[in-house]
FIKOLZA-1660 file (N, C-alpha, C; in steps of 0.1 Angstrom, whole numbers, plus 5000, padded with zeros to 4 digits):
% residues 221
   i   px   py   pz ch aa at
   1 7301 8685 2862  A  M  N
   1 7294 8698 2865  A  M CA
   1 7284 8700 2854  A  M  C
   2 7271 8703 2857  A  P  N
   2 7262 8705 2846  A  P CA
   2 7264 8718 2839  A  P  C
   3 7260 8719 2826  A  Y  N
   3 7262 8731 2819  A  Y CA
   3 7251 8732 2809  A  Y  C
   4 7249 8744 2804  A  K  N
   4 7239 8747 2794  A  K CA
   4 7246 8753 2781  A  K  C
   5 7240 8751 2770  A  I  N
   5 7246 8756 2757  A  I CA
   5 7238 8768 2753  A  I  C
   6 7245 8780 2754  A  P  N
   6 7238 8793 2750  A  P CA
   6 7236 8793 2735  A  P  C
   7 7225 8801 2731  A  D  N
   7 7223 8802 2717  A  D CA
   7 7233 8812 2711  A  D  C
   8 7233 8813 2697  A  D  N
   8 7243 8821 2691  A  D CA
   8 7242 8836 2694  A  D  C
   9 7229 8841 2696  A  D  N
   9 7228 8855 2699  A  D CA
   9 7233 8858 2713  A  D  C
  10 7231 8849 2723  A  A  N
  10 7237 8851 2736  A  A CA
  10 7252 8852 2736  A  A  C
  11 7258 8843 2728  A  V  N
  11 7272 8842 2727  A  V CA
  11 7277 8855 2720  A  V  C
  12 7270 8859 2710  A  A  N
  12 7275 8872 2703  A  A CA
  12 7275 8884 2712  A  A  C
  13 7264 8885 2720  A  K  N
  13 7264 8896 2730  A  K CA
  13 7276 8895 2740  A  K  C
  14 7279 8883 2744  A  A  N
  14 7290 8881 2754  A  A CA
  14 7303 8885 2747  A  A  C
  15 7304 8880 2734  A  M  N
  15 7317 8884 2727  A  M CA
  15 7318 8899 2725  A  M  C
  16 7307 8905 2722  A  A  N
  16 7307 8920 2720  A  A CA
  16 7312 8927 2733  A  A  C
  17 7307 8922 2744  A  C  N
  17 7312 8928 2757  A  C CA
  17 7327 8926 2759  A  C  C
  18 7331 8914 2756  A  V  N
  18 7345 8911 2758  A  V CA
  18 7354 8919 2749  A  V  C
  19 7350 8920 2736  A  L  N
  19 7358 8927 2726  A  L CA
  19 7358 8942 2728  A  L  C
  20 7347 8947 2734  A  L  N
  20 7347 8962 2737  A  L CA
  20 7357 8965 2748  A  L  C
  21 7359 8956 2757  A  A  N
  21 7368 8958 2768  A  A CA
  21 7382 8954 2765  A  A  C
  22 7384 8943 2756  A  T  N
  22 7397 8938 2752  A  T CA
  22 7397 8936 2737  A  T  C
  23 7401 8947 2730  A  P  N
  23 7400 8946 2715  A  P CA
  23 7409 8935 2709  A  P  C
  24 7420 8932 2715  A  V  N
  24 7429 8921 2710  A  V CA
  24 7431 8911 2721  A  V  C
  25 7427 8898 2717  A  V  N
  25 7428 8887 2726  A  V CA
  25 7438 8877 2720  A  V  C
  26 7449 8875 2728  A  K  N
  26 7461 8868 2722  A  K CA
  26 7461 8853 2723  A  K  C
  27 7450 8847 2726  A  S  N
  27 7449 8832 2725  A  S CA
  27 7435 8828 2725  A  S  C
  28 7432 8816 2719  A  Q  N
  28 7419 8811 2719  A  Q CA
  28 7414 8807 2733  A  Q  C
  29 7423 8801 2741  A  N  N
  29 7419 8797 2754  A  N CA
  29 7415 8810 2762  A  N  C
  30 7422 8821 2761  A  E  N
  30 7418 8833 2768  A  E CA
  30 7405 8838 2763  A  E  C
  31 7403 8838 2750  A  F  N
  31 7390 8843 2745  A  F CA
  31 7378 8835 2750  A  F  C
  32 7380 8821 2751  A  V  N
  32 7369 8813 2756  A  V CA
  32 7367 8816 2771  A  V  C
  33 7378 8818 2778  A  R  N
  33 7377 8821 2793  A  R CA
  33 7369 8834 2795  A  R  C
  34 7372 8844 2787  A  L  N
  34 7366 8857 2789  A  L CA
  34 7351 8856 2785  A  L  C
  35 7348 8850 2774  A  V  N
  35 7334 8849 2770  A  V CA
  35 7326 8840 2779  A  V  C
  36 7331 8829 2784  A  N  N
  36 7324 8821 2794  A  N CA
  36 7321 8829 2807  A  N  C
  37 7331 8837 2811  A  A  N
  37 7329 8845 2823  A  A CA
  37 7318 8855 2821  A  A  C
  38 7317 8861 2808  A  E  N
  38 7306 8870 2805  A  E CA
  38 7293 8863 2804  A  E  C
  39 7293 8851 2798  A  L  N
  39 7280 8844 2797  A  L CA
  39 7275 8840 2811  A  L  C
  40 7284 8837 2820  A  S  N
  40 7280 8833 2834  A  S CA
  40 7272 8844 2841  A  S  C
  41 7273 8856 2837  A  K  N
  41 7266 8867 2843  A  K CA
  41 7251 8866 2840  A  K  C
  42 7248 8860 2828  A  S  N
  42 7234 8857 2825  A  S CA
  42 7229 8844 2830  A  S  C
  43 7237 8834 2830  A  D  N
  43 7234 8821 2836  A  D CA
  43 7247 8814 2840  A  D  C
  44 7249 8811 2852  A  P  N
  44 7261 8805 2857  A  P CA
  44 7265 8791 2850  A  P  C
  45 7255 8785 2844  A  E  N
  45 7257 8772 2838  A  E CA
  45 7260 8773 2823  A  E  C
  46 7260 8785 2817  A  Y  N
  46 7263 8786 2803  A  Y CA
  46 7278 8783 2801  A  Y  C
  47 7281 8775 2790  A  R  N
  47 7294 8772 2786  A  R CA
  47 7295 8771 2771  A  R  C
  48 7306 8776 2765  A  I  N
  48 7309 8774 2751  A  I CA
  48 7323 8769 2749  A  I  C
  49 7325 8761 2738  A  G  N
  49 7338 8755 2736  A  G CA
  49 7346 8764 2726  A  G  C
  50 7358 8760 2724  A  C  N
  50 7368 8768 2716  A  C CA
  50 7363 8768 2701  A  C  C
  51 7360 8757 2695  A  E  N
  51 7357 8757 2681  A  E CA
  51 7345 8765 2678  A  E  C
  52 7334 8763 2685  A  R  N
  52 7322 8770 2683  A  R CA
  52 7324 8785 2684  A  R  C
  53 7331 8789 2694  A  L  N
  53 7333 8803 2696  A  L CA
  53 7341 8809 2684  A  L  C
  54 7352 8802 2680  A  R  N
  54 7360 8807 2669  A  R CA
  54 7352 8808 2656  A  R  C
  55 7344 8798 2653  A  L  N
  55 7336 8798 2641  A  L CA
  55 7325 8809 2641  A  L  C
  56 7319 8811 2653  A  L  N
  56 7308 8821 2653  A  L CA
  56 7314 8835 2652  A  L  C
  57 7326 8837 2659  A  A  N
  57 7332 8850 2658  A  A CA
  57 7336 8854 2644  A  A  C
  58 7341 8844 2637  A  L  N
  58 7345 8846 2623  A  L CA
  58 7333 8848 2614  A  L  C
  59 7323 8840 2615  A  E  N
  59 7311 8840 2606  A  E CA
  59 7304 8853 2608  A  E  C
  60 7304 8859 2620  A  R  N
  60 7296 8871 2622  A  R CA
  60 7305 8883 2619  A  R  C
  61 7318 8881 2616  A  G  N
  61 7326 8892 2612  A  G CA
  61 7330 8901 2624  A  G  C
  62 7330 8895 2636  A  M  N
  62 7333 8903 2648  A  M CA
  62 7348 8904 2650  A  M  C
  63 7355 8895 2645  A  V  N
  63 7370 8895 2647  A  V CA
  63 7377 8892 2634  A  V  C
  64 7390 8897 2633  A  S  N
  64 7399 8891 2623  A  S CA
  64 7409 8882 2631  A  S  C
  65 7415 8873 2625  A  V  N
  65 7423 8863 2632  A  V CA
  65 7437 8862 2625  A  V  C
  66 7447 8861 2633  A  S  N
  66 7460 8858 2628  A  S CA
  66 7464 8845 2634  A  S  C
  67 7472 8837 2626  A  I  N
  67 7474 8823 2630  A  I CA
  67 7489 8821 2630  A  I  C
  68 7493 8814 2641  A  E  N
  68 7507 8809 2643  A  E CA
  68 7506 8794 2640  A  E  C
  69 7516 8789 2633  A  Y  N
  69 7515 8775 2629  A  Y CA
  69 7525 8766 2636  A  Y  C
  70 7521 8753 2638  A  H  N
  70 7531 8743 2642  A  H CA
  70 7535 8735 2630  A  H  C
  71 7547 8732 2629  A  E  N
  71 7551 8724 2618  A  E CA
  71 7548 8709 2621  A  E  C
  72 7543 8702 2611  A  A  N
  72 7539 8688 2613  A  A CA
  72 7546 8679 2602  A  A  C
  73 7545 8667 2603  A  K  N
  73 7550 8658 2593  A  K CA
  73 7542 8660 2580  A  K  C
  74 7548 8658 2569  A  P  N
  74 7541 8660 2556  A  P CA
  74 7529 8651 2555  A  P  C
  75 7518 8657 2551  A  A  N
  75 7506 8649 2550  A  A CA
  75 7497 8655 2539  A  A  C
  76 7487 8648 2536  A  A  N
  76 7478 8652 2525  A  A CA
  76 7472 8666 2529  A  A  C
  77 7471 8675 2519  A  L  N
  77 7465 8688 2522  A  L CA
  77 7451 8687 2525  A  L  C
  78 7446 8695 2535  A  P  N
  78 7432 8694 2539  A  P CA
  78 7422 8698 2528  A  P  C
  79 7410 8693 2528  A  E  N
  79 7400 8696 2518  A  E CA
  79 7392 8709 2522  A  E  C
  80 7391 8711 2535  A  S  N
  80 7385 8723 2540  A  S CA
  80 7393 8730 2551  A  S  C
  81 7390 8742 2554  A  C  N
  81 7398 8750 2563  A  C CA
  81 7396 8745 2577  A  C  C
  82 7407 8741 2585  A  P  N
  82 7405 8737 2599  A  P CA
  82 7402 8749 2608  A  P  C
  83 7403 8761 2603  A  V  N
  83 7401 8773 2612  A  V CA
  83 7386 8777 2611  A  V  C
  84 7381 8778 2599  A  C  N
  84 7367 8783 2597  A  C CA
  84 7358 8774 2590  A  C  C
  85 7363 8763 2585  A  K  N
  85 7355 8752 2578  A  K CA
  85 7351 8757 2563  A  K  C
  86 7356 8767 2558  A  H  N
  86 7353 8772 2544  A  H CA
  86 7362 8764 2534  A  H  C
  87 7358 8764 2522  A  P  N
  87 7366 8757 2511  A  P CA
  87 7380 8763 2510  A  P  C
  88 7389 8755 2505  A  L  N
  88 7403 8759 2502  A  L CA
  88 7405 8760 2487  A  L  C
  89 7413 8769 2483  A  T  N
  89 7416 8770 2469  A  T CA
  89 7431 8766 2466  A  T  C
  90 7433 8759 2455  A  S  N
  90 7446 8754 2453  A  S CA
  90 7456 8765 2447  A  S  C
  91 7468 8765 2452  A  I  N
  91 7479 8773 2447  A  I CA
  91 7489 8764 2440  A  I  C
  92 7492 8766 2427  A  T  N
  92 7501 8758 2420  A  T CA
  92 7513 8765 2415  A  T  C
  93 7523 8757 2411  A  N  N
  93 7535 8763 2405  A  N CA
  93 7539 8755 2393  A  N  C
  94 7546 8761 2383  A  S  N
  94 7550 8754 2371  A  S CA
  94 7563 8746 2374  A  S  C
  95 7564 8734 2368  A  T  N
  95 7576 8726 2369  A  T CA
  95 7585 8728 2357  A  T  C
  96 7597 8723 2358  A  L  N
  96 7607 8725 2347  A  L CA
  96 7602 8718 2334  A  L  C
  97 7594 8707 2335  A  D  N
  97 7590 8700 2324  A  D CA
  97 7577 8705 2318  A  D  C
  98 7572 8716 2323  A  G  N
  98 7560 8722 2317  A  G CA
  98 7547 8718 2324  A  G  C
  99 7548 8710 2334  A  G  N
  99 7536 8707 2342  A  G CA
  99 7534 8716 2353  A  G  C
 100 7524 8713 2362  A  T  N
 100 7521 8721 2374  A  T CA
 100 7521 8712 2386  A  T  C
 101 7524 8718 2397  A  V  N
 101 7524 8711 2410  A  V CA
 101 7517 8719 2420  A  V  C
 102 7509 8713 2428  A  E  N
 102 7502 8720 2439  A  E CA
 102 7512 8722 2450  A  E  C
 103 7514 8735 2454  A  I  N
 103 7523 8738 2465  A  I CA
 103 7516 8741 2478  A  I  C
 104 7504 8746 2477  A  S  N
 104 7497 8749 2490  A  S CA
 104 7482 8751 2487  A  S  C
 105 7474 8753 2497  A  R  N
 105 7460 8756 2496  A  R CA
 105 7457 8767 2505  A  R  C
 106 7449 8777 2500  A  K  N
 106 7446 8789 2508  A  K CA
 106 7431 8789 2510  A  K  C
 107 7427 8793 2522  A  C  N
 107 7413 8795 2526  A  C CA
 107 7407 8806 2518  A  C  C
 108 7394 8804 2514  A  T  N
 108 7387 8815 2507  A  T CA
 108 7381 8825 2516  A  T  C
 109 7382 8823 2529  A  F  N
 109 7375 8831 2539  A  F CA
 109 7384 8838 2549  A  F  C
 110 7393 8830 2555  A  C  N
 110 7402 8835 2565  A  C CA
 110 7417 8834 2561  A  C  C
 111 7426 8838 2569  A  P  N
 111 7441 8838 2564  A  P CA
 111 7448 8825 2564  A  P  C
 112 7441 8814 2567  A  Y  N
 112 7447 8801 2568  A  Y CA
 112 7453 8797 2554  A  Y  C
 113 7466 8791 2555  A  V  N
 113 7473 8786 2543  A  V CA
 113 7478 8772 2547  A  V  C
 114 7476 8762 2539  A  A  N
 114 7481 8748 2542  A  A CA
 114 7492 8746 2532  A  A  C
 115 7504 8744 2537  A  G  N
 115 7516 8741 2529  A  G CA
 115 7519 8726 2528  A  G  C
 116 7528 8723 2519  A  V  N
 116 7531 8709 2518  A  V CA
 116 7538 8703 2530  A  V  C
 117 7543 8711 2539  A  R  N
 117 7549 8706 2551  A  R CA
 117 7538 8703 2562  A  R  C
 118 7526 8706 2558  A  G  N
 118 7515 8703 2567  A  G CA
 118 7514 8712 2579  A  G  C
 119 7514 8726 2577  A  S  N
 119 7512 8735 2587  A  S CA
 119 7499 8734 2595  A  S  C
 120 7500 8733 2608  A  V  N
 120 7489 8731 2617  A  V CA
 120 7486 8743 2625  A  V  C
 121 7474 8748 2626  A  P  N
 121 7472 8760 2634  A  P CA
 121 7475 8757 2649  A  P  C
 122 7484 8766 2655  A  G  N
 122 7488 8763 2668  A  G CA
 122 7483 8774 2678  A  G  C
 123 7482 8786 2673  A  R  N
 123 7478 8797 2682  A  R CA
 123 7471 8808 2674  A  R  C
 124 7460 8813 2680  A  Y  N
 124 7452 8823 2673  A  Y CA
 124 7453 8836 2681  A  Y  C
 125 7453 8847 2674  A  T  N
 125 7451 8860 2680  A  T CA
 125 7439 8867 2674  A  T  C
 126 7430 8871 2682  A  F  N
 126 7417 8876 2677  A  F CA
 126 7417 8892 2679  A  F  C
 127 7414 8899 2669  A  T  N
 127 7413 8913 2669  A  T CA
 127 7399 8918 2665  A  T  C
 128 7394 8927 2673  A  R  N
 128 7380 8932 2671  A  R CA
 128 7379 8939 2658  A  R  C
 129 7368 8936 2651  A  R  N
 129 7365 8943 2638  A  R CA
 129 7353 8952 2641  A  R  C
 130 7355 8965 2640  A  S  N
 130 7344 8974 2643  A  S CA
 130 7332 8972 2634  A  S  C
 131 7334 8969 2621  A  S  N
 131 7323 8967 2612  A  S CA
 131 7314 8955 2615  A  S  C
 132 7320 8945 2623  A  G  N
 132 7311 8934 2626  A  G CA
 132 7305 8934 2640  A  G  C
 133 7308 8945 2647  A  M  N
 133 7302 8946 2661  A  M CA
 133 7288 8950 2660  A  M  C
 134 7279 8944 2668  A  P  N
 134 7265 8949 2669  A  P CA
 134 7264 8963 2674  A  P  C
 135 7255 8970 2669  A  S  N
 135 7253 8984 2673  A  S CA
 135 7248 8984 2688  A  S  C
 136 7253 8993 2696  A  K  N
 136 7250 8993 2710  A  K CA
 136 7239 9003 2713  A  K  C
 137 7229 8998 2721  A  D  N
 137 7218 9007 2725  A  D CA
 137 7224 9018 2734  A  D  C
 138 7221 9031 2730  A  P  N
 138 7227 9042 2737  A  P CA
 138 7222 9043 2751  A  P  C
 139 7211 9037 2754  A  R  N
 139 7206 9037 2768  A  R CA
 139 7216 9028 2777  A  R  C
 140 7220 9017 2771  A  I  N
 140 7229 9008 2778  A  I CA
 140 7242 9015 2781  A  I  C
 141 7247 9023 2771  A  D  N
 141 7260 9030 2773  A  D CA
 141 7258 9040 2784  A  D  C
 142 7247 9047 2785  A  S  N
 142 7244 9057 2796  A  S CA
 142 7244 9050 2809  A  S  C
 143 7237 9038 2810  A  L  N
 143 7235 9031 2822  A  L CA
 143 7249 9026 2827  A  L  C
 144 7257 9021 2818  A  E  N
 144 7270 9016 2821  A  E CA
 144 7279 9028 2827  A  E  C
 145 7278 9040 2821  A  K  N
 145 7285 9051 2826  A  K CA
 145 7280 9055 2840  A  K  C
 146 7267 9054 2842  A  A  N
 146 7261 9057 2855  A  A CA
 146 7266 9047 2865  A  A  C
 147 7268 9034 2861  A  S  N
 147 7273 9024 2871  A  S CA
 147 7287 9027 2875  A  S  C
 148 7295 9032 2865  A  K  N
 148 7309 9035 2868  A  K CA
 148 7310 9047 2878  A  K  C
 149 7302 9057 2875  A  Y  N
 149 7302 9069 2884  A  Y CA
 149 7297 9065 2898  A  Y  C
 150 7287 9056 2899  A  M  N
 150 7283 9052 2912  A  M CA
 150 7293 9043 2919  A  M  C
 151 7301 9035 2912  A  E  N
 151 7312 9028 2918  A  E CA
 151 7323 9037 2923  A  E  C
 152 7325 9048 2915  A  M  N
 152 7335 9058 2920  A  M CA
 152 7330 9065 2933  A  M  C
 153 7317 9068 2933  A  A  N
 153 7311 9074 2945  A  A CA
 153 7312 9064 2957  A  A  C
 154 7310 9051 2955  A  L  N
 154 7311 9041 2965  A  L CA
 154 7325 9041 2970  A  L  C
 155 7335 9041 2961  A  A  N
 155 7349 9041 2966  A  A CA
 155 7353 9053 2974  A  A  C
 156 7347 9065 2971  A  M  N
 156 7350 9077 2978  A  M CA
 156 7344 9076 2992  A  M  C
 157 7332 9071 2993  A  V  N
 157 7325 9070 3006  A  V CA
 157 7333 9060 3015  A  V  C
 158 7338 9049 3009  A  R  N
 158 7346 9040 3017  A  R CA
 158 7359 9046 3022  A  R  C
 159 7365 9055 3013  A  E  N
 159 7377 9062 3017  A  E CA
 159 7374 9072 3028  A  E  C
 160 7363 9078 3028  A  A  N
 160 7359 9088 3038  A  A CA
 160 7355 9081 3051  A  A  C
 161 7351 9069 3051  A  D  N
 161 7347 9062 3063  A  D CA
 161 7359 9058 3072  A  D  C
 162 7361 9066 3083  A  D  N
 162 7372 9063 3092  A  D CA
 162 7368 9053 3103  A  D  C
 163 7356 9048 3103  A  G  N
 163 7352 9039 3113  A  G CA
 163 7348 9045 3126  A  G  C
 164 7348 9058 3127  A  R  N
 164 7345 9065 3140  A  R CA
 164 7334 9075 3138  A  R  C
 165 7336 9086 3130  A  S  N
 165 7327 9097 3130  A  S CA
 165 7313 9094 3126  A  S  C
 166 7311 9087 3115  A  F  N
 166 7298 9084 3110  A  F CA
 166 7297 9070 3104  A  F  C
 167 7304 9061 3111  A  A  N
 167 7306 9047 3106  A  A CA
 167 7293 9040 3102  A  A  C
 168 7283 9041 3111  A  H  N
 168 7270 9034 3109  A  H CA
 168 7263 9040 3096  A  H  C
 169 7263 9053 3095  A  H  N
 169 7256 9059 3083  A  H CA
 169 7264 9056 3071  A  H  C
 170 7277 9057 3071  A  A  N
 170 7285 9054 3060  A  A CA
 170 7283 9040 3055  A  A  C
 171 7282 9030 3064  A  R  N
 171 7280 9016 3060  A  R CA
 171 7267 9015 3053  A  R  C
 172 7257 9022 3059  A  D  N
 172 7243 9021 3053  A  D CA
 172 7244 9026 3038  A  D  C
 173 7251 9038 3036  A  L  N
 173 7252 9043 3023  A  L CA
 173 7260 9034 3014  A  L  C
 174 7270 9028 3019  A  E  N
 174 7278 9018 3010  A  E CA
 174 7269 9007 3006  A  E  C
 175 7261 9001 3015  A  D  N
 175 7253 8990 3012  A  D CA
 175 7242 8994 3002  A  D  C
 176 7237 9006 3003  A  S  N
 176 7226 9011 2994  A  S CA
 176 7232 9013 2980  A  S  C
 177 7244 9019 2979  A  L  N
 177 7250 9021 2966  A  L CA
 177 7253 9007 2960  A  L  C
 178 7258 8998 2967  A  S  N
 178 7262 8985 2962  A  S CA
 178 7249 8978 2956  A  S  C
 179 7238 8979 2963  A  M  N
 179 7226 8973 2958  A  M CA
 179 7221 8980 2946  A  M  C
 180 7221 8993 2946  A  L  N
 180 7217 9001 2934  A  L CA
 180 7225 8998 2922  A  L  C
 181 7238 8995 2924  A  I  N
 181 7247 8993 2912  A  I CA
 181 7244 8979 2906  A  I  C
 182 7244 8969 2915  A  G  N
 182 7244 8955 2909  A  G CA
 182 7236 8944 2915  A  G  C
 183 7227 8948 2924  A  S  N
 183 7219 8937 2930  A  S CA
 183 7208 8931 2920  A  S  C
 184 7208 8918 2918  A  P  N
 184 7198 8912 2910  A  P CA
 184 7184 8912 2916  A  P  C
 185 7184 8915 2929  A  D  N
 185 7171 8915 2937  A  D CA
 185 7164 8928 2938  A  D  C
 186 7171 8939 2933  A  V  N
 186 7165 8952 2934  A  V CA
 186 7160 8956 2920  A  V  C
 187 7147 8957 2917  A  P  N
 187 7142 8959 2903  A  P CA
 187 7148 8971 2896  A  P  C
 188 7151 8981 2904  A  H  N
 188 7156 8994 2898  A  H CA
 188 7172 8995 2899  A  H  C
 189 7179 8984 2902  A  S  N
 189 7193 8985 2902  A  S CA
 189 7198 8987 2887  A  S  C
 190 7210 8993 2886  A  V  N
 190 7215 8996 2872  A  V CA
 190 7216 8983 2865  A  V  C
 191 7221 8972 2872  A  R  N
 191 7222 8959 2865  A  R CA
 191 7209 8955 2859  A  R  C
 192 7198 8956 2866  A  N  N
 192 7185 8951 2861  A  N CA
 192 7180 8961 2850  A  N  C
 193 7183 8974 2851  A  L  N
 193 7179 8983 2840  A  L CA
 193 7186 8980 2827  A  L  C
 194 7199 8976 2828  A  I  N
 194 7206 8972 2816  A  I CA
 194 7200 8959 2810  A  I  C
 195 7196 8950 2819  A  R  N
 195 7190 8937 2813  A  R CA
 195 7177 8940 2807  A  R  C
 196 7169 8950 2813  A  I  N
 196 7156 8953 2806  A  I CA
 196 7159 8959 2793  A  I  C
 197 7169 8968 2792  A  A  N
 197 7172 8974 2779  A  A CA
 197 7177 8964 2769  A  A  C
 198 7184 8954 2773  A  E  N
 198 7189 8943 2764  A  E CA
 198 7178 8934 2759  A  E  C
 199 7169 8931 2768  A  T  N
 199 7159 8921 2765  A  T CA
 199 7146 8928 2758  A  T  C
 200 7145 8941 2761  A  G  N
 200 7133 8948 2755  A  G CA
 200 7121 8945 2763  A  G  C
 201 7122 8938 2775  A  E  N
 201 7110 8935 2783  A  E CA
 201 7108 8945 2793  A  E  C
 202 7097 8952 2793  A  A  N
 202 7095 8964 2801  A  A CA
 202 7095 8960 2816  A  A  C
 203 7090 8949 2820  A  D  N
 203 7089 8945 2834  A  D CA
 203 7091 8930 2835  A  D  C
 204 7103 8925 2833  A  P  N
 204 7105 8910 2833  A  P CA
 204 7103 8905 2847  A  P  C
 205 7099 8892 2847  A  I  N
 205 7095 8885 2859  A  I CA
 205 7106 8885 2870  A  I  C
 206 7118 8884 2865  A  W  N
 206 7129 8884 2875  A  W CA
 206 7131 8897 2883  A  W  C
 207 7125 8908 2877  A  S  N
 207 7126 8921 2884  A  S CA
 207 7114 8924 2893  A  S  C
 208 7104 8916 2893  A  R  N
 208 7092 8919 2901  A  R CA
 208 7094 8914 2915  A  R  C
 209 7089 8921 2925  A  P  N
 209 7089 8917 2939  A  P CA
 209 7080 8905 2940  A  P  C
 210 7083 8896 2950  A  V  N
 210 7075 8885 2952  A  V CA
 210 7062 8890 2958  A  V  C
 211 7050 8884 2953  A  A  N
 211 7037 8889 2957  A  A CA
 211 7029 8878 2963  A  A  C
 212 7020 8881 2971  A  S  N
 212 7011 8871 2978  A  S CA
 212 7001 8867 2968  A  S  C
 213 6996 8854 2969  A  V  N
 213 6986 8849 2961  A  V CA
 213 6973 8857 2962  A  V  C
 214 6972 8864 2974  A  K  N
 214 6960 8871 2977  A  K CA
 214 6960 8885 2970  A  K  C
 215 6972 8889 2965  A  N  N
 215 6973 8902 2959  A  N CA
 215 6967 8902 2945  A  N  C
 216 6956 8909 2944  A  A  N
 216 6949 8910 2931  A  A CA
 216 6956 8916 2920  A  A  C
 217 6967 8923 2923  A  Y  N
 217 6974 8931 2913  A  Y CA
 217 6987 8924 2908  A  Y  C
 218 6989 8911 2912  A  R  N
 218 7000 8904 2907  A  R CA
 218 7000 8903 2892  A  R  C
 219 7012 8905 2886  A  R  N
 219 7013 8906 2871  A  R CA
 219 7020 8893 2866  A  R  C
 220 7024 8884 2875  A  D  N
 220 7032 8872 2870  A  D CA
 220 7023 8860 2870  A  D  C
 221 7010 8861 2871  A  I  N
 221 7001 8849 2870  A  I CA
 221 6990 8852 2860  A  I  C
% end
């Protein structure tokens, strides 16, 4: 299946949406699934992998991470952190003969600790950090609230539609509300207004109606 690699800003926006809805994500696989689902709203072919998502979330300070470890056979301590790729600092202890021995290494950036038993990261829990979240455009917040109220109105119209009294008109209203909430083909749908606010483009090409070549007022040529 073909896929596209989104840029860091697109991934950060998707992560912000996910973390606003789900402040604590209890596994890396779930985090990737949620972010890819959010990215697909912009482009169905967008995909991001586990490691890139984890590194970007940590580097941008959008999450804090807790780590559950798998025990592994004793091995040489890693030179860099397997969680965030930052340097490790050595933790030593004094021996009975007056020397020192390295007992573990601790990451200088995240909570990872490498012990002499070779602890391997096995499961991550990601928690939203408010300080690292991008500021949200208040217009988007208002539009999202409008969308929720319109969805409530749509649900109430469907509940009132008994299929007899005003079935035809109710169905027309339901279709109109659905299009106004989320249709990508209606320039003034709430979905498209949110995208305009996000991109800063006053009249993006995807929101313009198809025009004839003979139309002297076309703005997309």
